[in-house]
N, C-alpha and C positions, 0 to 999 in steps of 0.2 A: 658841866652837865644843866646847871641851872640855866645857862644862858641857851640852850639849844632850841629851835623853834619846836613846838609840838609836832609837827609832820616828820620832824627828822628822828625825833625820839621815835615815833609810831613805827618810823620806816627800820629802826633798829631792831626794833622788839619784833618786829615781822620777821626778822633775819633768825631768829632766835628759836628755834624748832621744838627742843627739847626742853621738856618741864622742868627738869631739875635746872637747867640752865637760866629758864626764866626767873625761877625764885633765887636763885643766887644775884641773879641781877636785880630784882627788887628789893633785896636785902641790902644791897650795895648802895643804891641810892633812893633816894625818898620820892623823887620826883617820877623815877621810872615805877616805882611802886605803886605811886597812885593811877599812872596811865595804864600801867599794866593791868589795873581791877576794871578798868574801863575796855579795855581790848581783849582780855580774855574770853574766847567763844569756845573753848573745848576742854573738858576735864575729865579725868578717866579715875575712878577709885574703885575701893573695894576692901579686899581683907584690912587695910590698914587705917581705914574708920572706926573708931573705937572712941567712947560709945558712939554708934554709926550715925543715929538719927541728929545728936548734937552736932558731931563735926561735920554733917553735909550741911545743916543748916549754917554755921560758920561759912562755909565755903559759898555758898550759895548767896550770903549776904555781902563777901567780901568782891564776888565776880558775879553783877547784877545782869552781866550783857551774856550769859551764855545760850548758846546754841545748840551745841553738841554734848551730849553727856554718855559716858560708860560707865557701868557700873558692874563690874566683873570679878566674881569669887572664886574662879580656879582655884583647885587648891586650898580652899577653906576648911579650916577643922575648929571645932568647937572651943580650943584654948586662944585660938585669936580674936575671940568675943564675938558677941550675937549680929548677925548677918541685920543687913539694912531689911525692913518690914514694909508694911504697907503704908506706913507713917513716914518713910522717906519718900516714898513718891507723891505724897501729897506735900510734902516740902516743897520738891520740884514745881510742882503746880503753883503753890502760892508763890516762890520766890524766882522762878525763871520763866517771866513771861513771853521771850524769845526762843523759847524752847523749840528749836527743830528736828532733832536727831535722836533718838534716845536707842540705846544697847543694855538690855537685862542679860546677863550670862551666869548662871550657874545661882541664881538669886532664889533658891527654895523657899524663902521665908515670904515673899511677895505671892498674893492672890490675888483673884479678882476685883477684889474690895479696892486695891493700890491701884489697878486698871483703870476703875472708875473714877481715882482722883483724874487723872491723867485726861480725863475728857472736857476737863475745862483749859485744856493747852489748844488751841482753835490752831496755833500756828503750827502746831506737830505735822510733819511729813513723812517722816520714816520711823518704823518701829522695828525693832532687831530684838527676838526673843530666842536664846538657845540654853536647854534644859531650864526651864522655870514649869515646874512639877506642878507646881499652885496655881498655873492659870489654866482656865477652859474657854472653850469657845464663846461661853456668855461673858466671859471679860474683857476679849476682844471687839464682842458685838457693843459693848458699852462704850467703848472706846472709841469705835468708829463712826459711833452715834454722835459725840462732840466733837471727834476730830474729821472734820470733812473734807480736808485737804491732803488727807493721808496717800500717798502715793508710793509709798517703798515698805514692803510687809515679809521682814523674813521670820520664817518660824522653824527651828531646828531642834530637833529633838524634846517636843513639846507632849508629851507623851497623851495628857488628859485635853487636848483640844478635839474634841470629838463633834460637835455641833459646827454644820457650816451654814448656818443661819448668817454669822457674821460675811461669809464669801459672797453670798446671796445680794447681802447689802451693800457691800463695797462693788459690785458689778452694778448696781442702778444707781450707784452717783457715776460710775464711769471715771474715776481718778487714780485708779491704780495704773503704776507703770512696771514698778519692780516686783514681782511675787516669788518668794522664795518657800517651799516648804521641801524639808528634808527630814525624813524618819521621823515622821509621825505617824502613828503605827495606825490611828484610827480614821485617817484621812488618805482615800483612795483614789487612782485616776476618773474614777467615775463620779467624783464629787466635783471635778474642776469644771465641771458642765454648768454649776447653778452660776459662775462668774458671769453669763450670759452676755448681756451688750459690755460688761467691762474688758471684754476681750479686744474691744476695736483701741483701747488706749493703751494695751501692755506692749511695754517694748522689750521686756525681760522676764522669763519664766524658765527656775530651776526649778523642777520636780524629782525628788529622790524617796525612793521606795525601801525600807529597810529590808535587806536583801533575806534575813529571818523570818520575814513576814510577806515576804511577794505574793504569794499564793493564798494569803488569807484573807484578804479583804473580798467579801461576795459583791458581787454587781447584782442591783436588783434591776427588773425587767423595765421599768418605767425610766431608771436613768438611761440605760442602753437606747431606749426608744428617743428619749430627750436628746442624746447625742445625733443621733440619727436624721433626728427632722430640724435641727435646730441649724442654719446657717452660722457656722464660725468666724466671725470677720478677724484678721489678725494683719491687717494692712502696716500695723507701725512695730510689730514684731522685730527685733532687731539680735537678740539672743535667745538660744531657746537651747536648755541643758535637761535630758533626761537621763535618769540612772535607776536601774533595777525594775523597768519600766515593761508592762505586758501590753504589746501594740497589734493589734489585730482588727479585722472588722469588727464593728459593733463596740470597740474597747473606747471611744472617742479621742483620744490624741490621735489617733490616724487623721482625724479630720482637720488638725492643726497644721500636721507637717506639710501638706501641699497647698496651703494658703499664707504662707508666710513671704510676701512678695519683696519685702524689706530686709530680709534674714541677711546678718553678717556674721554670726556664729552659732554654728551647730555641735553640740554634744552629744552622743547616743553610748551610753556607756550600760552594756549587758542588756539591752534594751529587746527582751524574748517578742520575736513576732513580724519586726521588721522585714520585708519585702524588697526586693529590686525594684518594682512598680513603684514603693513609696517613695525611694530615694530618687528615681526618676522623674516623679511627679513634682518633688520639690528643686528639685536640678533646674526644670523647666519655668519654675514659677520664682527662682530665687538667683536673679542672673548677679545680685550685690554680694554673693558668699564671698568672705576671705576667709573663714578659718573654718576645718571642719574635724572633729574628734572621733574615731568609731572606735570602742572598744565590743568586740563581737564575740558572742557565747561560742565555747567550744562543741564540738557535736555530742558530748557527754552532759552538758550544762544545761542542755534543752528540757523543759519539763516533762513529763510522761504523758501529761493531759492533751497535748499537740498530738494529733494523730501524723500530721505531717511535717515536720520540722523546716521552717521557710527560713533559708539561708540568703545573705547577699551576697552577690558573686562580681566579678570584673563589669557586669553591665550597669550596676550602681556607678563605677568609678568611671568609665566611660561618659555616664551621662552627666557626672560633674564637670568633666575634663572638656566637655562638648557646651556647656551651658554657663559655667561659670567662669569669666575670663578673669575674674579680680581676685581669685585664689591665693593667698600666700601662705597659708599655715593648714599641714597636714600632718595628723598622728593618727596612725593605727594600730593597733594593740589587740591581740586575742587573749581569751581566759587565760589567766594563770594559772592551768591544773595540770595535772599528769599527762593528758593528751591534748594536743593541739588540735584546731579545727582543719580538717583534711579537704573542705569542699568550698572554700570562701576565696578571697582576694590572692591573685596570683601576679609574680613580677610584669606579665603585661598588663594588670590592669593599673596598676603603680607607676610603670612607667608611661601611662597614658596621662595620667598627673601631669607628672612632673615634663614630659613633653608639651603639655599644651598648657599648663600653668603659669605664671610668675610666681614659683614655690620660693619662699624666704624661709622658711622654717619646713624641718621633714623630722617626723620621731616615728620611729617603727620598732615597736615592742612584740616580741615572741613570733615575728612575722617570718617563719621559715623559709619560705618561698622567695625572700631576697637574700642575694649571694652575690657573687662578685661581678657577673654579669652586670648583676643592678649598681653596683658601685661605679663599674664602666660607663653605664648610661649618664650617670649624675655627673661626668664630667662636662655633659651639653646643658648641664641646669645653669643658665647665667644666673640666675637671682637668688640661689640656694646661699644662704648665710649661716644658718645653724644644721647640723646634722647629729640626730640622738640614735642612737643602736643600742636596743635592750633584749637581750637574749636572742641576737640574731648570729645563729650559729654555724650559717654558712657562707658565713665571711671568714675568710683567710688573708694572712700577711699580704697576699698579692693583691688583695681588692682595698686594704686599709692603705695601701702604700699610693693608691690612685688620688687619696685625698689631697695629694700636696696639686692633684690637676684641676682640682674643682674653683672657677675663677673667683669666685666671692667669699669662698667660706671660711668664716672668722673664728667659728664656735664648733666644737666636737666634745660630742659626750658618749662614751664605752661605759656599758653594764653589765655585766655578768655574762660576756662574750667570752665562750671558749675557744675558738679558732684563732684568735690573734694574739700575738707575742711582742715584744719588744720590737724585733725586726718590723713590723707592720709599720711601728711609730720613726724606725731610724731616718726616712727620708724627711722627715719633718724637723729633726733635731737640728737647730740653729738657723732654721729658716725663715724664723719670724711669720711665717704664714697664718699663723694662729693665733687669736687673741685669746682665747682661753681653751684650754682641755681640761677634761675631767673624766677620768677613770676608776670605776668603781668594781671591787669583786670580780675583776677579770683575772683568773689562776695564772696566767701565762704572761702578764704582764706586769713587771716590778718597777717599782715608785722609781730607782734609778734610769729605768728606760723610758721614762716619760720627761726627764728633766732635760730642760732646753727646747723640747717641743712645741710649747708654747709661748707667749709672754707669761700669763698666768697659769700654773698646773695645780689641779686639786686632784689628790689621789688618795682612796680608801682601800682597803682588802680586807672583806670577811667573806668569808668562803661557806660560813653556815647554810647556805642557801642551797649547798649543793648537795647537802645530806639530811 
């Protein structure tokens, strides 16, 4: 090893991905130990740090070129030693001049003071916070003032982040490209308008409202007026994910849907108020759409505050099929409740997508309208490679047996389907058609019935969902 060129040793280290393996190699060879110190750019620490600040200091001194650090205290208990505190972030700011990406998860001892220390990390571009209750909007603002290159910000279950001044400040900088806000109860859809000109550079937006607080956030009249008056530029948006949001005239996010000309991936999960006209407008302006995932509220999950519940119908699917020629992935699901939605997508709308677009991945969950006729129509889907059926109770063995005729199908997943048995899989046994077959919680399919039906088989049986 001592005679090998540096470049070759670096190549060897670059191929060792697991931290435990890199540590073992460093202990086995002094030269690798020295070069590893220079090359190591990623560090993940957490419950094993004890005493935390001293251990982190030692690691930062050993690896001076760290660019990405994850501090994760999932599963932490007091007997594991004190967590990293604000002093730990001061250590990072002093010893990691190349820090670009930082993740803090379940760090309950870190406060706004700690984030203030990170303001000196001028190269920081990505900050991800997951359940950091000691951090508020003031801390994020202080960091944003110092880290003017911040392009990625993820906030998950940050319950005390209520001030959105930081959002307005980042909007004026126009540096944010990836913004994710999930289950932050004090931040509502109406607050996003404060991003202002920052919408222009945003490429990915993930916004999820805590389902238990969906209707608790009050919209003030000024925020609504601001949404309506402000032109929302979204030319760079490629990925949009909205979960548990209220989308209706005057509620802002409706202004975003129809202006994402570069959109490639759309995910709408339990978004109340989305209309056919909204999806039609989006489809007409988003010809690059490659993936769409829709989870539709049932008739019984719509809020009582809406006088006329508006539902998506086949008109939306037809508009997508006519205007999105690059669509490859379609996932449609209905609310997992006692009652399905009776007046939404039908078999005709789903088939319109399949017949007009080069669909490679199709996932249907709780879609009772999809039956054996739908399976027969799939035989003409020449691009279909992955099919996932969950609680599609109208599919029988006759429909399942048609799988062998799907030209390019290689992955099949069945979950909680009551109408299929071992007989439906029998034509696949020994055919070598499928690369992967996954069967979960289908009461009439036995583990023996799946053997030989694919090159790789995954089987699970838990029928508690039926009771």
